[in-house]
C-alpha positions in Angstrom: 117.7 -13.8 -83.7 115.6 -17.0 -82.3 116.7 -20.0 -80.4 115.5 -22.4 -83.2 117.4 -20.3 -85.2 120.2 -20.0 -83.1 120.4 -24.1 -83.0 120.2 -24.4 -86.9 123.2 -22.2 -87.2 125.1 -23.9 -84.4 125.0 -27.4 -86.2 126.6 -26.1 -88.9 129.3 -24.8 -86.6 133.2 -27.0 -87.5 136.8 -26.5 -85.9 140.1 -27.0 -87.7 143.1 -26.8 -86.3 147.1 -26.4 -87.8 150.3 -27.2 -85.6 153.7 -26.2 -86.7 156.9 -28.5 -85.1 157.3 -25.9 -82.8 154.2 -25.7 -80.6 152.9 -22.8 -82.4 149.1 -23.5 -83.3 146.3 -21.7 -84.5 142.4 -22.8 -84.6 139.6 -21.4 -87.0 136.1 -21.7 -87.1 133.6 -21.9 -90.4 131.8 -19.6 -89.3 133.2 -15.9 -90.5 136.5 -17.9 -91.1 137.3 -16.7 -87.7 140.7 -17.5 -85.9 139.4 -18.9 -82.4 142.8 -19.5 -81.2 146.6 -18.8 -81.4 148.8 -20.4 -79.2 152.3 -18.7 -79.5 155.6 -19.5 -77.2 157.4 -16.4 -75.2 160.5 -15.8 -74.5 161.0 -19.0 -72.1 159.0 -21.5 -74.7 155.7 -21.1 -72.9 152.6 -21.1 -74.8 149.9 -18.9 -74.6 146.6 -18.0 -76.6 147.4 -14.1 -77.8 143.5 -13.8 -79.5 140.7 -12.7 -77.9 137.4 -15.0 -78.1 135.5 -17.5 -76.3 135.5 -20.9 -75.0 133.3 -22.5 -76.7 133.0 -22.3 -80.6 128.9 -21.9 -80.2 129.4 -18.7 -78.3 130.7 -17.2 -81.5 127.1 -17.1 -83.1 125.9 -14.1 -80.7 129.1 -12.8 -79.5 131.5 -10.1 -80.9 131.1 -10.8 -84.3 134.5 -9.2 -85.4 137.0 -11.4 -82.7 139.5 -12.8 -85.3 137.5 -13.2 -88.3 137.5 -12.2 -92.4 136.1 -9.2 -93.2 134.5 -8.3 -96.6 133.2 -7.6 -98.6 134.5 -4.2 -97.8 136.9 -3.6 -94.1 135.9 -0.7 -92.5 133.9 1.8 -93.1 131.8 3.3 -96.2 129.9 7.1 -95.4 126.8 6.5 -95.6 126.2 3.0 -96.6 126.9 4.5 -100.6 128.8 4.2 -103.3 129.2 5.1 -107.0 130.7 2.7 -110.1 130.2 3.6 -113.7 127.7 6.4 -112.1 125.4 4.1 -111.1 124.5 4.5 -107.0 124.4 1.9 -104.6 123.1 1.4 -101.2 124.8 -0.8 -98.5 123.5 -2.2 -95.7 124.2 0.3 -92.5 125.3 -0.9 -89.4 127.6 1.7 -88.1 125.2 4.8 -87.2 124.7 5.8 -90.6 127.9 4.2 -92.1 128.8 0.8 -93.4 131.1 -1.3 -91.4 133.0 -4.1 -92.4 131.0 -5.7 -95.1 127.5 -5.0 -93.3 125.9 -6.9 -90.0 125.8 -10.3 -92.6 129.1 -9.3 -94.2 132.2 -12.2 -94.6 132.3 -12.7 -90.8 129.1 -13.7 -90.4 128.7 -16.2 -93.4 129.4 -19.9 -93.2 132.8 -20.5 -95.0 133.6 -24.0 -97.3 137.0 -25.3 -95.4 139.3 -27.7 -97.0 142.5 -29.0 -96.1 145.4 -29.4 -98.5 146.4 -32.8 -98.3 149.8 -32.2 -99.8 150.1 -29.4 -96.8 149.3 -30.3 -93.5 149.4 -26.7 -92.2 147.2 -25.1 -94.4 143.0 -24.8 -94.7 141.7 -23.1 -98.2 138.4 -21.3 -97.1 135.8 -20.5 -99.9 132.4 -18.5 -100.3 130.4 -17.6 -103.0 128.7 -13.9 -102.2 125.9 -13.6 -104.4 124.9 -10.5 -106.5 123.2 -7.8 -104.4 124.3 -9.3 -101.3 124.5 -6.5 -98.7 124.1 -4.3 -101.5 127.0 -4.8 -103.3 127.1 -5.3 -107.1 128.1 -9.1 -108.8 128.2 -12.3 -107.7 131.8 -12.3 -106.0 133.3 -16.1 -105.5 136.6 -15.4 -102.8 139.1 -18.1 -101.2 141.4 -17.2 -98.1 144.1 -19.3 -97.6 145.4 -19.9 -94.2 149.0 -21.3 -93.7 151.9 -21.8 -90.7 155.3 -22.9 -91.3 158.2 -23.5 -88.7 159.3 -20.3 -88.7 156.5 -18.9 -86.8 155.1 -17.2 -89.7 150.7 -17.6 -90.1 149.8 -16.4 -93.8 146.8 -15.4 -95.2 145.9 -15.3 -98.7 143.1 -13.8 -100.4 141.7 -13.6 -103.9 138.4 -13.1 -105.2 137.0 -13.0 -108.7 133.7 -10.9 -110.0 130.5 -11.4 -112.8 130.1 -7.7 -112.3 132.4 -4.9 -111.7 132.0 -4.2 -107.8 134.6 -2.8 -104.8 136.4 -5.5 -102.7 138.8 -5.1 -99.7 139.3 -7.8 -97.4 141.0 -8.1 -94.1 141.7 -9.9 -91.0 140.6 -8.7 -87.6 141.9 -10.9 -84.7 142.2 -9.0 -81.6 145.8 -9.7 -80.1 147.2 -9.2 -76.8 151.5 -10.9 -76.5 151.0 -11.2 -72.9 148.3 -13.4 -73.5 144.2 -12.8 -74.2 143.0 -11.2 -70.9 145.8 -10.6 -69.3 145.8 -6.7 -68.5 145.4 -4.0 -71.5 148.3 -3.7 -74.1 149.4 -0.1 -73.5 152.7 -1.2 -73.0 153.6 -2.5 -75.8 156.1 -1.3 -78.0 155.0 -0.6 -81.7 156.7 0.4 -84.8 154.2 1.0 -88.1 156.4 1.8 -91.0 154.0 5.1 -92.5 155.0 8.8 -92.8 151.1 9.4 -92.9 148.1 8.3 -91.8 144.5 9.6 -92.6 142.6 12.0 -90.6 138.7 11.3 -89.9 135.6 13.1 -89.1 133.6 12.2 -85.8 132.0 9.0 -87.7 135.5 7.7 -88.0 135.3 8.6 -92.3 138.9 9.5 -93.4 138.4 13.4 -94.5 140.9 12.8 -97.7 143.7 14.3 -96.6 146.8 12.2 -96.1 148.6 13.7 -93.0 152.2 13.7 -91.8 153.0 11.5 -88.3 156.0 13.9 -87.8 155.0 15.6 -84.5 152.0 13.8 -83.5 151.1 11.0 -81.5 150.6 9.4 -84.9 154.3 8.8 -85.3 156.0 5.5 -84.8 158.4 5.2 -87.2 160.4 4.8 -84.3 158.9 2.3 -81.2 156.4 3.9 -78.7 154.5 2.2 -76.1 150.4 2.3 -77.5 149.6 4.2 -74.6 152.8 6.3 -74.5 150.5 9.3 -76.2 147.3 7.7 -76.4 145.6 10.6 -74.1 147.1 13.8 -75.5 145.0 16.4 -76.7 144.5 15.6 -80.0 141.2 15.8 -81.4 141.6 12.5 -83.8 142.4 10.4 -80.4 139.1 12.0 -79.3 137.3 11.2 -82.1 138.6 7.3 -82.1 139.0 7.2 -78.5 142.3 6.2 -79.0 143.7 4.8 -82.1 141.1 3.9 -84.8 142.5 5.1 -87.9 144.5 4.0 -90.9 148.2 4.1 -91.9 149.8 4.9 -95.3 152.3 2.6 -95.7 156.0 3.1 -97.0 156.2 0.6 -99.4 155.4 -0.4 -103.1 151.9 -1.1 -104.3 151.6 -4.7 -104.6 154.9 -6.1 -102.9 155.1 -7.5 -99.7 156.8 -5.8 -96.9 157.1 -5.1 -93.1 154.2 -2.9 -92.2 154.5 -3.2 -88.4 156.4 -4.6 -85.5 154.7 -5.0 -82.2 156.6 -6.1 -78.9 155.3 -7.5 -75.9 158.2 -6.6 -72.9 157.3 -8.9 -70.2 156.4 -12.2 -72.5 159.0 -11.1 -74.8 156.8 -12.0 -77.6 157.2 -10.0 -80.9 154.8 -9.7 -83.6 155.6 -8.2 -87.6 153.0 -7.7 -90.0 153.9 -8.2 -93.6 151.4 -7.3 -96.6 150.8 -6.6 -99.7 148.2 -3.9 -99.3 149.1 -0.2 -98.8 147.0 0.5 -95.6 147.1 -0.6 -92.1 144.3 0.0 -89.7 145.8 0.2 -86.0 142.8 0.0 -83.5 143.5 -0.2 -79.8 140.8 -2.0 -78.2 138.8 1.6 -77.4 135.4 0.2 -77.8 136.2 -2.9 -75.7 134.2 -2.2 -72.1 133.8 -5.7 -70.2 130.7 -6.6 -71.4 132.3 -9.2 -73.8 133.1 -12.2 -71.1 135.8 -14.4 -72.9 138.2 -17.6 -72.1 138.2 -18.6 -68.7 135.5 -16.4 -68.0 137.4 -13.1 -68.1 135.8 -9.8 -69.1 137.7 -7.7 -71.8 138.0 -4.9 -70.5 139.0 -1.1 -72.6 141.8 -1.5 -74.5 142.8 -5.1 -73.5 143.5 -6.0 -77.3 144.9 -4.0 -80.4 144.2 -5.0 -84.0 146.3 -4.3 -87.1 143.8 -4.8 -89.9 146.1 -5.0 -93.3 144.1 -3.0 -95.9 143.2 -0.3 -98.7 141.7 2.9 -97.4 138.1 3.1 -95.6 135.5 5.0 -97.7 137.8 4.4 -100.8 134.9 4.8 -103.9 134.4 8.7 -102.0 138.0 9.5 -102.9 139.7 8.8 -106.3 143.1 10.0 -104.6 143.0 6.9 -102.8 144.4 3.4 -104.5 140.8 1.9 -106.4 139.1 -1.0 -104.6 137.5 -1.7 -108.0 137.3 -5.0 -109.2 136.1 -5.5 -112.8 135.1 -9.2 -114.3 138.3 -11.3 -115.6 140.5 -9.7 -113.2 142.0 -11.4 -109.5 141.8 -9.3 -106.5 145.1 -10.6 -104.5 146.2 -9.7 -101.3 148.6 -11.6 -98.7 149.6 -10.5 -95.1 151.7 -12.2 -93.2 151.9 -12.3 -89.0 155.4 -13.6 -88.0 156.2 -14.3 -84.2 159.4 -14.1 -82.4 160.8 -13.6 -79.5 163.5 -11.0 -78.0 167.0 -12.3 -77.8 167.9 -13.2 -74.1 
């Protein structure tokens, strides 16, 4: 990207914020609909920013493209950047070896969304984007809307909807990198995690699901009861070797389309707790294995190996290639909908 094109992009940048009565505050930029800061109180009422990012909004143009971003049209990976729909094969932009990742290099994380404040709801931001037919190889003109809202229960809600004029595939998600001790404040290995899932999806070396649903019992992927993230992350397990840690989709124990509890994370020193509630069938847990200190974030802090985690509520990766996975097909006349809530609290003293 040339300096002149970078300048033209930064001219479009805008930042919006919403805040509740408890001081919890969220800042969002129109570039990728990214959450660029999320200030959450600890057990003593002290606020800290718990998402990775940058001091200046202009740094997001050339920085890590996924920090806090909305992801689409298809979150996670599609094998070889190809899928079939109605016996027609579509070729997508590939950006992860041979595979398509998170909608391609110019996916929803890298476009400018239209942002509107809801005049009736001061703690609500409504984002919209129209993705052209053929954008990044996906069929159909897709009209997407995402609503961020914050209530006084310290619940950050993200509601997604989309319609299309041609049959297509859709899998939207959110990609904040969390550290509940505060961004840049060490690794996340002592965070305690629960995931409400009896099974996960094993992957190949390219992190593409094999199609198997594997029971978590007796494996390092069993988070039905609380374990620290670091407790078993170095186990001699080929799945952990493929992902350099956790980078897998869990098959949630829930009813399709119902908003239910998917995960709980607790940071023991600050006492911060984050619950993830979702209507989606899957949850991608990523333990920050590809962070390597090259991203220098807020306060000039380098973001090192496993200094954040992601919990991305979604349909399953590479779904179009697996008939046993929940469908990600969207037809004209139908509406894609999903809702995910990140709910914050603290341990009781």
